[in-house]
N, C-alpha and C positions, 0 to 999 in steps of 0.2 A: 505492500500499500505504500501511495506517495506521501512522504513525512512532510510535504507541505500543507496537505489537508489535513491529515491529523494533528499537527501544531497549531495550525488556523482555527480549526473546527474546535478541538479542545481550549486554545485562548478563548476565542469568541464567548465559546459557552462557560470557561470560568470566571471571565470579569464582566460577562453580561448582565449579571443581577447586581455586581460594583458599580458600574457605571450608571443603570439605571438608579440605583439610590443616590449615586452624586448627583445624577442630573435633576432628581427630584427634590433632594435636599439643599442644593447649592444654588439650583437654576442657573447654569453658566451661559445659557442661552439666551439670547434675546427673546421676551415672550413666553409667557407659562407655556402656550400650546405646543411650542418647540421642543422643551424640554419633556412634556409628558409624551408627544410623540417619539423622541429620542428613546424615553424611557422603556416606551412600549416596544420599540425596535431592539433595545438591549435583552431584553427578555424574550423577545421571538427568536433571538442568535441563541440562546442556551439551548434550542432544541438541535443545535449542530453536534452534540454530545452525541446524542441518538444515532445522528447520521454515522459519524464517527464508529461509534461501537457497531452497528449493520454492516459497515463495509469490512470492518477488521472481523467480522464473524464469517466473512462471506470467504476470507481467506483459508488455508489449509492451516489445519490445527497441528501445532510440533509439542511433544512429550518435553516437559520440564522436569529432569531428575534432581530432587533438590537433596540435599545434606542436611541442609538446616533453615529454617524457617522461623522469621521474627515478623510480627504485627510493626505497620509503621503508620497507622493512622493520626498518631500524634504530629505526624509532619503536616497535616493539612490544618492543623492548630495555629502551625508557625504561619502560614500562608494568610489565614484569616485575622490574624493578629496583624501583618503587613497592609492587609489590604484595609484595615480601619482607619490607617492615615490620610487617603483621600477625602474619607468621608469625614471625619472631623474637619480636614481643611475646606469640605465643601459647605459643610454647617455655619463654619466661623468665619468662611472668605467672605462671603455676601459679594458684593461686586467690587470689589479690591482687585484689581487688575493683576498685580501682582502676586497674590494668593492663588491665583485662580490659574497663573501660568507655571506658580512651582505646583499646584496639584495635576496639572497637564503633564509635566517635564516628570515627574515621581511616576505617573501610571505607565509613561513611555519607558521608561527605565525598566521598572517592574516587568514589565509586557516583554521586555528583549532579554531579560536574564531567565524568565519562564522560558523562553523558545529556546535561548541558545543553551540552557542548562538541561534541555528536555525534561521537565519537570509536570510532564503532560498528566500525568497518574495524581497531580495535587490540583483536585478540580471539585469544587463543593458542589456542584451540579451531579456529580456522579456519587459525590458521599450520600447526598438526599436520597439517590436513586437506590441505596443500599449497597453500591462498592466500598470494599474496605480496600487498603493499602496493605500489601504483603510484602517483604523483601527477602527472596530466596538465594539462598549461597548454592550453586548447583554443582553437581559431583566433581565439575571440572574446575571448579574453583571460583568461576564467575559469578556476579552477584546483580540480580534484575529485581525489577519492581514487579508486581504482579497485583493486577485490580481484580478482585473476588468477591462474589457475595457471601462466600463461605464462612461460616463462623470460626471454623478450626481448619486446620491444615495439616496435616503430619510432617515431624521434622522429617524424615526420612520417607522420600515417596516419589511418583511420578503425579504432574498435574498436566493436564492437555490443555493448550494454551496458544492464541491468536497474536502474532506481533504487531502492535501499536506503532514502534518505532524502537530504533535501538536501546537495547534495555528496559524497554517496556513491553508488558504483555497483557493481555485480558484474558481471563480464564472460561475456557471452552463450555457453551452449553450443556448441561447435563440432558442424557439422551430420555428421560422421564423420572418423575420426581422420586428421589429416595435414592437414585442411582449415582454413586461417584462417577467424576469427570476420568479416572483412572482408569485404562483399556483394562481388560481381563488379563491379558496376557503379562502387564506389567505391573499387577498386585503383588504386594509381598505374602 
């Protein structure tokens, strides 16, 4: 899958709600209706997360053989904390052009770091949809991030997943409820 599609789609879906809050709280655009229309557009962009996940699931699933698994949902809290800065600036900026410019520059730097760091897995919209963040240390020593709705992943095992970006995967869907994503031949 094209990394630009994944990066762009997950960036816009991760920052869409934030941009909507900034538009509604700070009203940086001239006229109330422009801010409301912009907020509605930003909220609509959150749907791109679903399009990215559907496209990823259309690709071939690969087995990830884990040697160690760690939950990393706390990383999302760091992102949410960093996203509060432009919201606070928007609330207190009013019509001060210098503060509004600072808010826009902060958001641009934040977005560039998000994309360049391939932090696609840090997405509040995916968390609201029930996805958890896992770090898998694979048997070959590589570490990858996995998005999964699973409440538990075994320390050693095989998870079938689709590649979103380098080092970022999403767990394959289960064939039917109650069935693990581990293929029969790979079960311990």
